[in-house]
N, C-alpha and C positions, 0 to 999 in steps of 0.2 A: 678490185685489180689484183691479177695473179702476181705473186713474186716469182722471181726466177728460179730460186730452189725449193719453193715452199712444199713441194711433193715429195722431195727427197730428203727432207730432214728426218733424221732418226728420233728427236725428242718432241714430235708432235703431240699434241694433246689427245687426239684420237689414235689408239694403239693399233698396231698392224692387225692384231687378231679381231678387234671390233671392226676395223676396216674390211677386212676378209669376211665377217659375218654378214654385214651391209651389202656387199659385193654379191655374195651368194643369194641373198634374196632378191637382190635386182636382177640377177641372172634368171631367177625362177620364173619371171614373167615371159620369158622367151618363148617358151612351148605355147603359152596361151596366145601370145600375139601372131605366132606363125599359124597356129590352128584358126584364128579368126581370118586370115588374109586369105583370099582366093586367087591370088597371084601365083604363078610357078615357084616352087621353093627355090630355085636358084636365083631368080629374080628377086624375091624377097631377100635372100642373103646377100646378094650384090648392093641394094640400096641401104640396107642396114649398115654395111661396111662403109659404102661411100658417104653417107650422113655422118657416121661416126668420125670419118677422116676430116670430114669438112669442120668438124667441131674442135677436134685436137690439133690439126696442123696449123691453124693460124697461131696458136699458143707457142707452139714449138718454133715457127718461124720469127715471131717477136721475141721470145725470151731465150732460144736456144740456137738461133740461126749459125753462130760460129762454130758450134759442136758438129753440126752437120760436115762441116770442111775437115774436122778431125776425126771422123769415124773411119776406123781401119776396114781394109777391105774383108777382114774375117768377120768383123761384127756386121757389116753391112750385109753380107752375103747370108749370115746366120739370120739376121732379121728378116731377110727376103724369104729365106727357107720357111722360117716361122710363119710367115705371111700365107705362103703356098699351102701349108700344112694346115692353118686355120680355114683358108677357103675350101679345102677337101672336107674339113670338119663339118662346116656350115652347110655344104652341098649334100653330103651325105645324111647328116642328122636331121635337115629340114625336110628332105625327101622323106625320111623314115617316118616322120610324123603322119604323111598321107596313108601309111600301110598299117600302123600299129598304134596302139593306145599311148597316151601321154605319159602314164606311168611306166610302161614298158620301154618306150624310146629313150626318155630322160634317164632311166636307171640303168639301161644297157650301156649307153655314151658314158656313163660315169663309172665304168669299170677301169677307167684311164689309171687310177692310182697302180695298178698292178705293173703297168708298163713304166710309169713314172719312178715307182721305186726301184725297179731294176736299172733303168737308164740312169737315175741318180747315183746310184752305188758304183755303176761302171764308168759313167763319164764325168760325174760332178765330185766323186769322193766324199758323199753325204752318207755317213754310216746308217745303217738302219738297224737298230737294236731289236731284241724279240719282244720288248712291249710295244714297240711301233709296229712290228709285223703283225701282232695280234689284233692291234686296233684297226690296222687296214683289212685284215681277214675278217673281222667282226662286221666293219661297214660293207665290205663287199658281200659278206653273206646277208646282211640286211638287204643290200640292193637287190641280190638275188632272189631272195624272199619276195619282195615287192614285184619283181618281173613275173612271178608265178601267179600273183594276185590278179583278180578280175577287175581291175579298175578301168571300166569303161571298155567299150567294143572297139575293136580296130575298125576304120573306116571301111576297109576291104578285107574282109575276114580271112579269105584264102591267101592273102599276100602278107600275112604277119611275119612268116619266117624271112622274106625279104626285107621287111621293114627292121626287123630285128637285126640282121646281118648289116645292113646300112648304118644302124646305130653303133655297131661293134667297130666298123671301120672309123666312124667319127671318133671313137674313144682312142683308138690308135693313134690318130693323127693330132688329136688334142694333146695327148701326152707328148709328142715331139714339140709341140707348141709350148707347152709349159716348162720343159726342160731347156728349151732354146731362152726362153724368158728370164730363167733363173740364172743361167750363165751369163748372158749379156747384160743384163740390168745391174751387174755388179759395177760395169764399167760405163754404161750409157744412161744418160738420164731419161726418165720417163716418156716425155712427149716426143723428143727424136726418134725414141725407140718405137713407141706405138705408131708414129706417123710413117715410118718405114714399113712395118708389118702390115699395118692397115691398107698402105697403098698397094704393097705386094697382093694383099689378099684381095682387093678389089679389082685388079687387073686380071688376076686369075678368074674371079667369077664373071668379070665381064666377057672374056673369051669362053667362059664355058656356056653363058646365057646363049652366045652367038652361035655356037655349036649346036646347041639344043633347038636353036630355031625360034627362040621366044622373042616376042616384042619387047624392045628398051623401054618404050615410054607410054603406050596405050593402057593406061590404067586410071580408074576413076580415083577422085579426090580421097575417098576413104582409105584405099590402098596406100597412098602417099603418106597419110597420117600415120597408118600403122608401121610403115617403113621408119619414119621418123620416130615413133615411139621405140622400135626396137633398137634405134642407134642411141638413143638417150639413156634407156633404162638397161637393158642387158648389155648394150654397147660401152658407152662412157662409165656408168655407175656400176657395171658388172666386170667386163674385161678390162677395161683400162685401170680401175681400181686394183683388180688382182695382180695385173703388171706392176703396179706401185709396191704392192705386198711382197711380190717374189723378190724383191731387193732385201726385204727384212726377215722372211720367213723362209724355211726350207721347203723344196718343192714338193716333198712327200707331204708335208702339212697340208699345204695350199691344195693339192689334189684330192686328199682324203676329206678335207673340210667342204671341197665342191660337191662332194656325195650328198651335202644337204640340199642340193638343187632339186632332185625328184620329189624330196619331201614337200618342199615349198610349191613345187609346180603341181604335185597331185592335189595339195589343198586347194590352190588356186583353182585347178580343173573342177573340183567339187563345187565350188563356189559360183564359177563364172561358166563352166561347159557342162554342169550336170553329170560329171563323170562320178559316180559315186564309189569310193574305194571300199573293198571288203575288209574283213576282219585280217586276212593274211597280209595286205597291203599296209594297212595300219601297224601292224606288229612288225612287218619288214623295216617301215619308217622308223620305228622307235629304235630298232637294232642299228640302223645306219647312224642315227644321233648318237647312241651309246658308243658306237666305234669311233666316231669323230671326237667324242670326249675324250676316250682313252688315249687316242692318238696325240691330241693336243697335250694332254697331261704328261704323257711320256716323253714329250719333247720339251716340257717345261715352257709352254708358250703362256703369256700373260694377256 
């Protein structure tokens, strides 16, 4: 049984750093699940969020129902905007996987620490020192090296630039999502916050699917199982855990650590999709991990 405050206690046996590492690993499965799915990317994104909402909303309504009434208009609006940003992120990034390799797509979408660092300094007052900037630059540099590697062929070779551009759009929007979460989670409990965010995200994606003319329901059982897997793995164990971590760790640390996702996704793509990473990609992944380590050490994260 869930305790009402268990996920927001600061003295949990699982440290925020360990939880973040686990969440990044869970998120690494997303690209693989998307590539396995044959449903339109916006449909896959929609049902990932719908199923994630179906998991977290009952917890929010049982343990935090009175907190919904106390939500300020500012926090409600902020969480809603975060949900819309997350929807754009999903739609753009999922679509990019149809036009470029897993390594390039996941790496480019993770350029978001650049936008998070700027936003954190300007909007949240989170001071970014030189050591942290160096860690960010090292991690981003490793991500750039990975994107130049030949880790698998793009499904449509002539459209690689289009796919990469969509991945960058996904980076910008997920940065806004992270910054909103870091701000609002200081005042709002985890499950009420993610319920509002995921609901706004699902509504946005529902509209997008309709505008694109895709069918809402005509998918085989295999696709519904993949949608559910996207919700449980990358959704609940990935994004929801990250939103818990955002109360305890600075947004810059979270965003840089998220750069570990392309490393995990590339490794999984090698095992499950036979996308063999070349030496450049492997070296880039090692540099990403070095940048993450340097950033966390500079911020004194345990």
